N, C-alpha and C positions, 0 to 999 in steps of 0.2 A: 504493500500500500504506500509506503513512504519512499519507495525507490523510483518514483516518477522523475522524469527529466525536468519537469517544471520546477522542481525543488531549487536547483541552482539558478535557474532563470529568474525566479522570484527574488532570490537573495541578491543577484546582480542588479535587478531593477530597483529594489528598495535601497541598496547601498549607493547606486548611481544617483538616485534622487537626493540622498544626503550630501554627496559630493558636490553636485550641481548647485544645491541651495547654499552650501557652505562657501563655495567659491564665488557666489554671486553672479554666475554666468546667466542663469535664467532671468534674473531681474534686469541684467544689462540688455539682454535681447529684447525683453518686453518693453522696457523704457525707450530703447532705440526705435522700436516700431511705433510707439505712441508719440515720439517726438518728430515724426516726419512732417514736412511742411504742408502736405495735402490736408491734414486735419485742420490746421489754421484756426484752432480754438472752437470749431463748430461742434456742438453737443452730439449730433447724430453721427458725424464722422468719427468722433472720438469713441462713441459706443461701438460702432462697427469694428474699428481697429482694435479696440480693447477686447472684444470677443475673439477676433482673429488671433491676437497675441496670446490670449489664454488657451485657445485651441492648439496653437503651435507648441506652446510649452507643455501642454498636456500630452500631445501626440509624441513628443520627443522624450519627455522626462517623467511621464506619469503624474502622480499626485502633486508634483512640484508646481504644475501649472496653476492649480487652485491656490496652493500655499503662497506663491509669489504674487498672483494677480489680486488677491483680496486686499493685502496691505496697500498696493498701488491704488486700487479703487477707493479705499478709505481715505487716502491722502488727497485724492482728487475731489471726493465728496466734501471733505473738510475745507479744502481750498475754495470750492464753489460757494459753500455756505458762508464762509468768513468774508469773501469778497462781495457777495450780494448784500450782506449786512453792512459792510463798510460803505458801499455805494448806494444803499437804500433801494436795492433791486428786489422786487417781489419774486420769491421762489418757494415752491412747496418742497421743503427739505426732506420730508419723509418720502415723497414720491421720487425725488432725485436719488436719494440713497438706495431705495429699493430697485430702481431702474439699473443703476450701475452694478450693484452686487448681483442681481439676477442676470445681467449681461455676462458677468464672469461665470455664473453657474451654468448657463447654456452654451457658453464657449467651451466650458469643461466637457459638456456632453459631446459637442462637435469634435473636439480633439480626441475624446475617448473612443470614438468610432473609427477614427482615421488609421491608427496603427495597432498592432497586437498589444504593445506595452501600454497603450493609452489608459486602460483601467484593468485591474486584476480579473474582473469578470470575463474579459475577452480570453485571457489565458486559460481560465477555468473551463468555460464552455467549449472552447476550441480543443482543449485536451480531452474532454469527454468525447467529442466528435471523433478525434483521432483514435481514441481507445476503442470506441464502438465499431468504427468502420475500417480501421487499419490504414487510413489514408492521411498523409501529412499535407498541411497547407503552408505554403511558404510565406515569408514576409511580404514579398511583392504581390503575390496573389491576394493577400488580405488588403493591401493598399489599393489595388485596382478597383475594388468595390468601395473601399474606405473613402477615397477622394470624393466621388459624387455624393455619398451619404453624408460626409462631413460638411460639404458645401451646402447641401440642402438643409441640414440641421442648423447651420450658421445663418442662412438666409431666413428660414422660418422663425428662428429665435429673434433675430433682429427686427423683422417685420411685426411679429406679435407684440414684442416689448414696446415698439414704437406706437402701436395702436393703443395699448393699455396705459402707457405713460407718456402723455403729451405734456410738454413743459412750457412755462411762460417765457423762458429764455431759450434762445437758439444758439447762443455762444457762451462758452466758458469765460467769465471775466478774467482777462489776462492769461487765458489758458495756454496759448502758444508759447509765451515766455516761460510760464511755470514748468511745462513739460521739458523745454530745452534746458532750463536750470537743473531739473532733476537728472537729465542725462549728463550734464557737465559735472554734477556732484559725484558721479560714479568714477570720474577720472579716466585715465588711459587704461586700456586693457592690459592685464598683467600677464606675465609669461606663464603662470600656472593656468590661467584661463585658456591661453593659446594651446598649451599642451593638451588640456582637457578636450578642446574642440577637435584636435587631431585624433584623439582616441575615439571620440564619439563618431567622427566621420568615418574612421576605419571600420567601426562596428556596423554602422548602417550600410556602408558599401558592401561589406561581407554578407550581411543579411540579405541584401538584394541580389548579390552575385550568386548565392547558393540556389536561387531560383533557376538560373540559366546554366550554371556550371556544376556538374556533379563531381564532388570530391568526397571520397570515402571518409566517413566520420565527421564531415563538416556540414552542419545544419544550423537552424535558428538557435537551438539550445547550446550547441558546442561553441558557437560564436559568442554567445553570452558568457560562457565560461572563460573564453579568451579575454573578454572585456573585464571580467572580474579580476583575473590575474594581473592585467595591465594596471588597474587601479591600485593594486597592492604592491606593484613592483616599480612603476615609473615615478621618479621624483617630481615634485611639483614644479621645480625650477632649478637653474644652475646653482643658485645661492641656497635655496631651501631643498635639502636632499630628502626630506621626509616625504614618503609616498602619499598619495591621495587618501588611502585607507590604511588603518592599523587594525590590529586584532580587537581593540576595544570597541571599534565601530560595530562589529558583529554582535556585541552584547546588547546594542540598542535597537536591533531589528524588530519588526513586527512579527515575531515568531508565531503568535497565535493565528495571524492571517495566513502565513505560509503553511502552517500545519493544517489549517482548515481547508485551504485550496487543494493541497496535495492529497489530504485524506478524502476529500470529496471525489476526486478522480478515482481513487481506489474504491470508494463506496459504490460508484457506478458499476464497477466490475462485480461487486458483491451482489447487487440487485439483479444483474444479468445472470450470474451463476445460479442464483436461487429461484430463477424463473419469474421474478416480479415483473420484469419488462414484458414477458410473454403474457402474463396474466392481465396486465393493464391493456396491452395491445388487443387482446381478445375482447375486452369490455368496450373499447373505443374504436373497434375496427370499422363500424358503420359510419363514422364521422368523415365528412369531406375534408380534403387537404386544407382548404381555405379556413374552414372552421377550426381545425387544429392550429393553424397559424395565428388566428385571432386569439385563441386561448393562450398560446405561447406568448403572444405580445402583451395583451392587456391583463391577463392573470398575473404575469410576471411583474408588470408595472405596478399593479395594485398591491400584491403580496409583499414586494420588497420595501414598501413604505411602512409595513407593520411587522415584518419578519426580517431576519438577516438577509441581506442581498445575496451573499454567497450561497446560503442554504437554499434560497428560492431559485437561483440560477442552477444549482446542482439538481434539484428536484425536477424542474421544468426541462432542463437539457437531457437528463438521463431518461425521462419517461417519454418525451415527445420527439426527440431526434429519430429514434428507430421507427416510430409511427409514420412520420412524414416521408421517410424513404420509400414507403409502400404506396404513397398517394400521387406521386409524380412531382411533388414539390421537393426541391433539393434541401437536405437537412442543413446545409450551410446558410440557407436563408434564415432558418430558426436560430442558428448560432449567432448571426448578426443581431437579430432583434432581441433575443433573450439576454445577450450579454450587455447590451446598452440599456435596455429597459430595466435591468436589474440594478441600475444606478439610480436610486430613489432620490427625488428632490422635492417631493410634495410637502413633507413634514420634517422638522428639525431632527427627529430621531431616526430618519430613514437610513442613515449611515454616516461615515466619517465626513464625506464631502458635504452632505446636507448640514451637519453640525457646524462645519467650518464656515459655511456661508451665513447661517443663522447667527453664529457666534460673532459675526462682524459688528453686531448691534446697530446695523443700519437697515435691517430688514425685519419687519414684524411678521407674526404668524399668519395674519390674515392675507397679506400680500403674497407670502410664500405659498400658501395653500391655493389661493385663487389662481395665481399664475401657473403653479405646478399642475393643477388639473387641466387647464387649457393646453399647456405644452405637452402633457402626457398624452392627451387625445390626438393632438396635431402630429406629434413626432411618431406615435404608434402607426397612424394611417400612412404617414409619409414614408416611414421605413419599410412597411409591408409593400406598398406600391412600388417603390424603387427597387427593392430586392427581387420582387417577382419579375420586373423588367430586366434587371441585370442577370438574372438566373439563366438567360438565354445565351450568355457569353461563355463559351466552353472553358477558357483558360482559368478564370477564378472559380468556376463551378464545374470541376471535372466529373465524369461519370462515377457513380458510386460502385465500388467493387462488388461483385457477386449479386 
């Protein structure tokens, strides 16, 4: 059960997020994106770029995207409120705060669907798929469908938030100068950041290359192991010989999440061995594929707001993936919708991400629930429709063996 390959993949991703946050690389990238001249202090342009920056950070570094974007959002909210008070400009501070924090939340969703490492639920449900069907999905195959799904989620989130949160002001008072000052405050890029960028570039290139070049023993998981070794071996700079990671960093890992995910994949084997999957399949055999897909999408989205997201993703993935394979709908469609719908954002207790956004203290329960329900329905329908269209592309959706 605990011999799964994803064990070391998760260790790498969690430790990578610590390194990126500690080095300030993610914040530098996010602030640089937000300081571009195109924004020019416009509120709507800032919101769009803020969502895109969060999505990019999430796609590259996992949970660091939310961790970095929320403090940046809070600083912009505080700047807007203080400048509006100083200049006697009328602004609904509660609405402005909710808009910016929710923009970060749904940028987090868009980034989570883009890459395998975006959210742990991707790794969990994909591993269940590979365990059940004996078919590996490469990093590039995931991204082929991830790009249109992420773009659609970003556009939907931006448009819905703009409709729900219309503001009295169209420009951030002194916004262009404020964001440029934030960028200047970061100073020049350090050698340790440059070396970290090189390591990350190497890992991503190898992840993509394994899709097209078959090298024995080299795949998504072994490349992650290489990245882990590099972070422990490569010195941060010529002057600072300390590597990016030390053994003490391993003590601070989210071991409970790692064991939960790895154990869940093993649990899917147990359910198959004891005939639970066949039993459920017999009871649900009469259901149409679209009905099963709707259950996979909306039941996951609802349950994850009241149960653990990982547990919900495990149950839905283990039970429904084999059923969908018999209906003509590719199980990878369910992998995509289950993994991202298992990231609950309707209530503060839905998971770590939801707690982080609500903990910003710029978002109240009413706004979080209201917007969460609307986005839950919109994204569910959007992801189902897009995945069914993308299912006709052979490369990211190869034939199921047997």
